[in-house]
VMD Tcl script that draws the C-alpha trace (Angstrom):
set ca {
  {15.14 -12.79 -0.51}
  {12.37 -15.01 0.79}
  {10.88 -17.43 -1.71}
  {7.25 -17.30 -2.76}
  {6.65 -20.63 -1.02}
  {8.04 -19.24 2.25}
  {5.67 -16.29 2.02}
  {2.77 -18.59 1.20}
  {3.54 -20.70 4.26}
  {3.30 -17.63 6.48}
  {0.01 -16.56 4.89}
  {-1.52 -20.02 5.30}
  {-0.92 -19.79 9.05}
  {-3.17 -16.72 9.18}
  {-6.24 -17.85 7.26}
  {-9.19 -16.66 9.34}
  {-11.45 -19.05 11.19}
  {-15.10 -19.05 10.21}
  {-16.13 -17.09 13.30}
  {-14.24 -13.99 12.14}
  {-16.16 -11.85 9.65}
  {-14.43 -11.07 6.35}
  {-15.28 -11.06 2.66}
  {-12.78 -13.90 2.17}
  {-10.78 -15.68 4.87}
  {-7.37 -15.79 3.18}
  {-4.79 -13.00 3.60}
  {-2.41 -12.51 0.67}
  {1.26 -12.49 -0.22}
  {2.60 -8.97 -0.83}
  {3.47 -8.23 -4.43}
  {7.27 -8.49 -4.62}
  {8.87 -7.62 -7.99}
  {11.72 -9.72 -9.31}
  {14.29 -6.97 -8.71}
  {12.98 -5.71 -5.40}
  {14.52 -2.49 -4.06}
  {13.67 -3.44 -0.44}
  {10.97 -0.76 -0.17}
  {7.53 -1.95 0.95}
  {4.45 0.25 0.42}
  {1.40 -0.56 2.50}
  {-2.03 0.96 1.93}
  {-4.87 0.19 4.34}
  {-7.13 -2.60 3.00}
  {-8.72 -3.74 -0.24}
  {-12.16 -2.31 -1.07}
  {-14.39 -5.27 -1.96}
  {-17.60 -3.25 -2.33}
  {-17.04 -2.15 -5.92}
  {-17.10 -4.01 -9.24}
  {-16.71 -7.76 -9.68}
  {-13.44 -8.21 -7.77}
  {-15.01 -9.97 -4.77}
  {-17.01 -12.33 -6.98}
  {-13.81 -13.17 -8.85}
  {-11.98 -13.87 -5.58}
  {-14.69 -16.21 -4.35}
  {-14.43 -18.25 -7.55}
  {-10.68 -18.72 -7.09}
  {-8.95 -21.57 -5.31}
  {-7.59 -20.84 -1.81}
  {-4.04 -20.73 -3.21}
  {-5.06 -18.25 -5.89}
  {-6.65 -16.02 -3.26}
  {-3.39 -16.09 -1.31}
  {-1.62 -15.02 -4.52}
  {-4.26 -12.53 -5.66}
  {-1.78 -9.64 -6.07}
  {0.01 -11.66 -8.77}
  {-2.97 -12.53 -10.96}
  {-2.61 -9.60 -13.40}
  {0.44 -8.10 -15.09}
  {-1.33 -4.75 -15.47}
  {-2.79 -4.24 -11.99}
  {-1.72 -5.41 -8.53}
  {-5.01 -5.03 -6.68}
  {-4.03 -2.17 -4.34}
  {-6.11 0.69 -5.70}
  {-4.00 3.77 -4.80}
  {-1.02 1.94 -6.27}
  {-2.75 0.87 -9.47}
  {-4.11 4.36 -10.13}
  {-0.65 5.92 -9.89}
  {-1.04 7.85 -6.63}
  {1.43 5.85 -4.55}
  {3.74 5.20 -7.51}
  {4.18 8.94 -8.07}
  {4.88 9.49 -4.36}
  {7.45 6.69 -4.21}
  {9.45 7.95 -7.17}
  {9.29 11.61 -6.08}
  {9.92 11.22 -2.35}
  {12.02 8.06 -2.11}
  {13.90 8.31 -5.42}
  {13.07 4.65 -6.10}
  {11.57 3.01 -9.17}
  {7.96 2.05 -8.61}
  {8.44 -1.04 -10.79}
  {10.95 -2.38 -8.26}
  {8.87 -1.59 -5.17}
  {6.83 -4.13 -3.17}
  {3.23 -3.32 -2.36}
  {0.37 -4.66 -0.25}
  {-2.10 -3.57 2.42}
  {-1.49 -3.40 6.15}
  {-4.84 -5.15 6.74}
  {-5.04 -8.21 4.46}
  {-8.77 -8.74 4.98}
  {-11.82 -6.68 4.05}
  {-15.30 -6.00 5.36}
  {-18.41 -5.02 3.43}
  {-21.80 -4.08 4.87}
  {-24.57 -4.09 2.31}
  {-23.00 -2.43 -0.71}
  {-20.51 -0.32 1.25}
  {-16.90 -0.92 2.19}
  {-16.19 -0.88 5.94}
  {-13.12 0.29 7.81}
  {-11.08 -2.51 9.41}
  {-12.49 -3.74 12.70}
  {-10.44 -3.88 15.93}
  {-10.31 -7.66 15.50}
  {-8.94 -7.31 11.98}
  {-6.33 -4.84 13.22}
  {-5.20 -7.28 15.94}
  {-4.99 -10.13 13.47}
  {-3.11 -7.89 11.02}
  {-0.49 -7.16 13.68}
  {-0.05 -10.91 14.23}
  {0.18 -11.46 10.47}
  {2.94 -8.87 9.96}
  {4.80 -9.98 13.09}
  {5.15 -13.31 11.29}
  {5.75 -11.92 7.78}
  {8.03 -8.88 8.16}
  {11.02 -10.83 9.58}
  {10.78 -13.11 6.54}
  {10.54 -10.21 4.06}
  {13.07 -7.95 5.80}
  {12.30 -4.66 4.01}
  {14.66 -1.75 4.56}
  {12.00 0.95 4.29}
  {8.22 0.89 4.73}
  {5.90 3.60 3.48}
  {2.49 3.33 5.16}
  {-0.55 5.17 3.83}
  {-3.22 6.05 6.37}
  {-3.66 5.97 10.14}
  {-4.84 2.33 10.31}
  {-1.86 1.11 8.31}
  {0.50 3.13 10.50}
  {-1.12 1.76 13.66}
  {-0.57 -1.83 12.53}
  {3.04 -1.34 11.46}
  {4.11 0.64 14.53}
  {2.77 -2.11 16.81}
  {4.68 -4.70 14.81}
  {7.96 -2.77 14.87}
  {7.84 -2.59 18.67}
  {8.12 -6.37 18.84}
  {10.58 -7.46 16.15}
  {14.35 -7.20 15.80}
  {14.48 -5.74 12.31}
  {13.86 -1.99 12.26}
  {13.20 -0.72 8.73}
  {12.87 3.00 8.22}
  {9.24 4.09 8.41}
  {7.56 6.86 6.40}
  {3.91 7.41 7.47}
  {1.66 9.31 5.07}
  {-2.00 10.38 4.98}
  {-4.62 8.12 3.43}
  {-4.48 8.81 -0.34}
  {-8.23 8.87 -0.88}
  {-10.38 11.46 -2.68}
  {-12.42 11.82 0.51}
  {-9.31 13.07 2.31}
  {-7.66 15.05 -0.51}
  {-10.47 16.61 -2.56}
  {-11.23 19.58 -0.33}
  {-7.59 20.67 -0.19}
  {-6.40 19.85 -3.70}
  {-8.93 22.13 -5.41}
  {-7.51 25.16 -3.54}
  {-3.93 25.12 -4.86}
  {-2.33 26.24 -8.10}
  {-0.72 23.24 -9.78}
  {2.18 25.13 -11.38}
  {3.01 26.92 -8.14}
  {3.00 23.69 -6.14}
  {5.25 21.87 -8.61}
  {7.67 24.82 -8.65}
  {8.03 24.31 -4.89}
  {8.40 20.54 -5.25}
  {10.71 19.96 -8.23}
  {11.01 16.28 -7.25}
  {7.33 15.83 -8.13}
  {7.58 17.86 -11.34}
  {10.54 15.75 -12.49}
  {8.67 12.46 -12.03}
  {5.52 13.78 -13.71}
  {7.59 14.70 -16.76}
  {8.47 10.99 -17.11}
  {5.27 9.39 -15.79}
  {2.53 11.68 -17.04}
  {0.29 8.70 -17.76}
  {-0.10 8.04 -14.04}
  {-2.00 11.32 -13.70}
  {-4.53 10.21 -16.31}
  {-5.58 6.94 -14.65}
  {-9.08 7.50 -13.22}
  {-8.47 11.25 -13.03}
  {-7.90 12.99 -9.67}
  {-4.81 14.66 -11.12}
  {-4.57 17.34 -8.45}
  {-5.04 14.83 -5.64}
  {-2.11 12.78 -6.93}
  {0.14 15.82 -7.20}
  {-0.81 17.06 -3.73}
  {-0.28 13.64 -2.18}
  {3.15 13.28 -3.78}
  {4.14 16.69 -2.43}
  {2.95 15.75 1.05}
  {5.05 12.59 0.97}
  {8.12 14.49 -0.26}
  {7.67 16.91 2.63}
  {7.13 14.13 5.16}
  {10.22 12.22 4.03}
  {12.31 15.40 4.06}
  {11.12 16.50 7.53}
  {12.05 13.17 9.01}
  {15.63 13.78 7.94}
  {16.08 10.34 6.46}
  {18.91 9.54 4.10}
  {16.58 7.77 1.68}
  {18.84 7.73 -1.36}
  {21.00 4.65 -1.86}
  {19.56 2.44 0.84}
}
mol new
graphics top color blue
foreach p $ca { graphics top sphere $p radius 0.5 }
foreach p [lrange $ca 0 end-1] q [lrange $ca 1 end] { graphics top cylinder $p $q radius 0.2 }
display resetview
């Protein structure tokens, strides 16, 4: 597996120039656990419009910003991962331990306008493709789960141009804005009876459903990912 210093070297090559707008210029090293299972989960981009996270980042050294996903043992800094949504989906759909799964964002920069988070710009998407073209051959994951259309767009463009070809599982964006309208319409017990993989993980990881609420959204998202992985006919067990 690539060393942390190797990953840092790649990230340093992609620090943005001053002319490119971003909350901070540095990208960041994906969070890679010590016993990595070779699965990489990529959400879209960090939201820097809420809380004190951005202020904390700007007080850090450049190296610390590059290593921002390692600064806390409790939280990585990828919101749908930290709140349990993506963890539940990984364990239900991929049959892998979340604690051994790598995580980051497909776009390693963020934009804020006023007090609101902004979607990644076309320039950020282009630079993200260049970033992952450099980083993925070093990481060499065997499976990538991407959450959201922007993340999928970046990764698909990268995979067209590199030799390694990890299995790819695209999923919807796991945000309340996307899931709320649908999740309130289903019966929880009925859905889990149809997706025993999700019910089994919830029995072990019930605490994930309690983080920040949105219980039904998390269950629905996990079921969607189970269905997506199954439909693609991938042999995901034992990679």
